[in-house]
N, C-alpha and C positions, 0 to 999 in steps of 0.2 A: 340568508345570512349564515346560516349553519354550514350551508354549501362551501361558502367562500372561507370559512373557517376552516374546515377540512382540507380544502385545496392549499391555503396556506400553511397549514400544518404539514402537509405531503410534502409539499415544495421543499420546507426546512428540513424535514426527514431525509429526503434525497440529496440535499445539499451536504448534510452531514455525513451521511452515508459515502458519498463521493470523497468528502475530504478523508474519512477514516481508511477508505479501500486506496486511496493515494498515499496515505501515510504507510500503511501495509506494505504496500508494492514497494515503497523506498525502503523501509526496514529490511525487506526480503532481498530485494537487490545488495544491499549493504552486506547483509549476512553472507550471502552467495560470493560476493566478490572477495570477502575476507576469506571465506574458508578455500577458495579457490588460490589465492595469493598462497595461503599457508601453505596448501597441499604442494603447489608449484615449488617453493622454497625447500619444503623437505624432501620431496622425490627427485628433483631437477629435471622435471620433463615439462614441456612445453604444451600440454594436451588440454 
C-alpha cells in the first residue's frame, strides 16, 4: 500500500517536474529570441 502511494507520488512529482522544465525551456527560448532580435536591430548584423 505504501509502495503504491510512493509510486503515485513519484509519478506526480515527475509530471510536475516535466511541466516546469518545459515552461522554463519555453521562457528561455523566448528570452533568447528577444535578445537576439534586439541585438540584430541595434547592430545591423545578421549573425
